[in-house]
C-alpha positions as CSV (number, residue, x, y, z in Angstrom):
1,M,4.2,-1.3,9.3
2,S,4.4,-4.9,8.4
3,P,2.4,-7.6,10.4
4,Y,5.8,-9.0,11.5
5,L,6.9,-5.7,13.0
6,K,3.6,-5.2,14.7
7,D,4.2,-8.4,16.6
8,F,7.5,-7.1,17.8
9,W,5.9,-3.8,18.7
10,T,3.4,-5.6,20.9
11,G,6.2,-7.6,22.5
12,A,8.2,-4.4,23.1
13,V,5.2,-2.6,24.7
14,W,4.2,-5.5,27.0
15,G,7.7,-6.4,27.9
16,G,8.8,-2.8,28.3
17,S,5.8,-1.9,30.5
18,N,6.5,-4.9,32.7
19,L,10.2,-4.0,32.9
20,I,9.5,-0.4,33.8
21,W,7.0,-1.5,36.5
22,Q,9.6,-4.0,38.0
23,V,12.5,-1.5,37.9
24,R,10.3,1.2,39.5
25,N,9.2,-1.1,42.3
26,K,12.8,-2.2,43.0
27,C,14.0,1.4,43.1
28,L,11.2,2.5,45.4
29,F,11.0,-0.4,47.7
30,E,14.4,-2.1,47.6
31,D,16.6,1.0,47.1
32,Q,18.3,-0.6,44.0
33,I,19.9,1.4,41.3
34,Y,19.8,0.4,37.6
35,T,21.6,1.6,34.6
36,L,19.8,2.4,31.4
37,E,22.2,0.2,29.3
38,N,21.5,-2.9,31.4
39,K,17.7,-2.4,31.1
40,K,17.9,-1.8,27.3
41,R,19.4,-5.3,27.0
42,K,16.6,-6.8,29.1
43,W,14.0,-4.9,27.1
44,L,15.2,-6.7,23.9
45,K,14.5,-10.1,25.4
46,P,10.7,-9.9,25.0
47,I,11.2,-8.8,21.5
48,H,13.5,-11.7,20.7
49,D,11.1,-14.1,22.5
50,S,8.2,-12.9,20.3
51,A,10.2,-13.7,17.0
52,P,9.5,-17.4,16.9
53,L,5.9,-16.9,18.0
54,S,5.1,-14.4,15.2
55,T,3.0,-15.6,12.3
56,G,3.3,-12.3,10.5
57,L,5.4,-11.6,7.5
58,M,7.6,-8.6,6.7
59,L,7.0,-6.4,3.7
60,N,10.4,-7.1,2.1
61,N,11.4,-3.5,2.1
62,Q,14.5,-1.6,3.3
63,S,12.7,-0.1,6.3
64,D,11.7,-3.5,7.7
65,L,15.1,-5.0,7.1
66,G,16.8,-2.0,8.8
67,I,14.6,-2.4,11.9
68,L,15.0,-6.2,12.1
69,H,18.8,-5.9,11.7
70,R,19.0,-3.3,14.4
71,L,17.0,-5.6,16.7
72,S,19.1,-8.6,15.7
73,V,16.0,-10.6,14.8
74,A,15.6,-13.1,11.9
75,A,13.6,-12.0,9.0
76,H,10.3,-13.6,8.0
77,S,10.1,-12.5,4.4
78,S,7.0,-12.8,2.4
79,K,6.8,-14.8,-0.8
80,H,7.9,-12.9,-3.9
81,P,5.0,-11.7,-6.1
82,L,4.7,-13.1,-9.5
83,V,6.2,-10.6,-12.0
84,K,4.7,-10.6,-15.5
85,S,6.1,-8.8,-18.4
86,F,3.9,-6.5,-20.5
87,F,4.2,-3.9,-23.3
88,W,2.7,-0.5,-23.3
89,E,1.9,0.5,-26.8
90,L,2.1,4.1,-28.0
91,P,-0.9,5.6,-29.7
92,R,-0.7,6.7,-33.4
93,I,0.3,10.2,-34.3
94,G,-2.3,12.8,-33.4
95,E,-4.1,10.3,-31.0
96,L,-4.2,10.1,-27.3
97,K,-4.0,7.1,-24.9
98,I,-5.8,7.1,-21.6
99,N,-4.8,4.6,-18.9
100,T,-7.1,4.3,-15.9
101,D,-6.9,2.7,-12.5
102,V,-9.1,2.7,-9.5
103,A,-9.2,1.7,-5.9
104,A,-12.3,0.8,-3.8
105,K,-12.1,0.1,-0.1
106,G,-15.2,-2.1,-0.1
107,N,-18.2,-2.9,-2.2
108,P,-19.8,-0.4,-1.7
109,D,-17.5,2.0,0.2
110,K,-15.1,4.9,-0.5
111,G,-13.1,4.7,-3.6
112,G,-10.9,6.7,-6.0
113,I,-10.0,7.0,-9.6
114,G,-6.9,8.0,-11.5
115,Y,-5.8,8.3,-15.1
116,I,-2.9,9.4,-17.2
117,F,-2.9,10.8,-20.8
118,C,0.0,10.1,-23.1
119,D,0.8,11.1,-26.7
120,R,2.7,9.2,-29.5
121,N,6.1,10.0,-27.9
122,G,5.1,8.8,-24.5
123,N,4.9,12.3,-23.2
124,V,2.5,12.8,-20.3
125,L,-0.2,15.3,-21.3
126,G,-2.2,15.2,-18.1
127,T,-3.0,13.2,-15.0
128,L,-5.8,13.3,-12.5
129,S,-6.8,11.5,-9.4
130,K,-10.1,12.0,-7.5
131,G,-11.7,10.5,-4.4
132,L,-15.3,9.2,-4.5
133,V,-17.6,8.9,-1.6
134,L,-19.7,5.7,-2.0
135,V,-19.1,3.5,-4.9
136,T,-19.1,-0.2,-6.0
137,N,-16.1,-1.7,-7.7
138,Y,-17.9,-1.7,-11.1
139,M,-19.2,1.8,-10.7
140,V,-15.8,3.2,-9.9
141,E,-14.3,1.5,-12.9
142,C,-16.9,3.0,-15.2
143,E,-16.6,6.4,-13.6
144,A,-12.8,6.4,-14.3
145,I,-13.4,5.7,-17.9
146,I,-16.1,8.4,-18.2
147,H,-14.1,11.0,-16.3
148,G,-11.1,10.2,-18.6
149,M,-13.1,10.7,-21.7
150,E,-14.7,14.0,-20.4
151,Y,-11.3,15.4,-19.5
152,A,-9.8,14.5,-22.9
153,A,-12.8,16.0,-24.7
154,S,-12.5,19.2,-22.7
155,F,-9.1,19.7,-24.3
156,G,-10.2,18.7,-27.8
157,W,-8.0,15.6,-27.8
158,L,-8.8,12.7,-30.2
159,I,-8.9,9.5,-28.1
160,A,-7.1,6.5,-29.6
161,W,-8.1,4.1,-26.9
162,I,-8.7,3.7,-23.2
163,E,-7.0,1.0,-21.2
164,S,-8.5,-0.3,-17.9
165,D,-7.8,-3.4,-15.8
166,S,-11.5,-4.0,-15.5
167,T,-12.7,-6.4,-18.3
168,T,-16.3,-6.0,-17.2
169,A,-16.2,-2.2,-17.5
170,V,-14.5,-2.4,-20.9
171,E,-17.0,-4.9,-22.2
172,A,-19.9,-2.8,-21.0
173,F,-18.6,0.2,-22.9
174,K,-18.0,-1.9,-26.0
175,S,-21.6,-3.1,-26.0
176,D,-23.2,0.2,-25.0
177,N,-24.6,-1.5,-21.9
178,I,-23.4,0.5,-19.0
179,L,-26.1,0.1,-16.4
């Protein structure tokens, strides 16, 4: 859920709780009768009131847009990310390419590794993802490269090259200085 929708959720909970409390009291103590449709419209008011106050941004996805449209609320879209073009080169015949990526929650904290193996034709020969308990960012990058090489070697594959988004880890492997 986007930060923008969380603000609306907060407005709906507080406004809805207040509305239910008021309707309950009027029904019990003043013998008034209310229709659900009338109260639904009143429930939307706190949501609409919280729109200009929100500093959150939406995630620019179909789900957020659908909810905001249904609530008749203006969108607070986030800035578009910078899109860069890149080329994925195929390995030579008989060679293998390993692309790795990692995620670490903190430094140190829980993390995970993932990699994909492709041949000359771009066919996926294998993939793997694995969670790790307590790692630093550098350690998890190195671990992804090591696991990828071990996995490839276990199948007897000749490794063409390994691609990683960590310059530090790649330089450490190039210089044989993986401490």
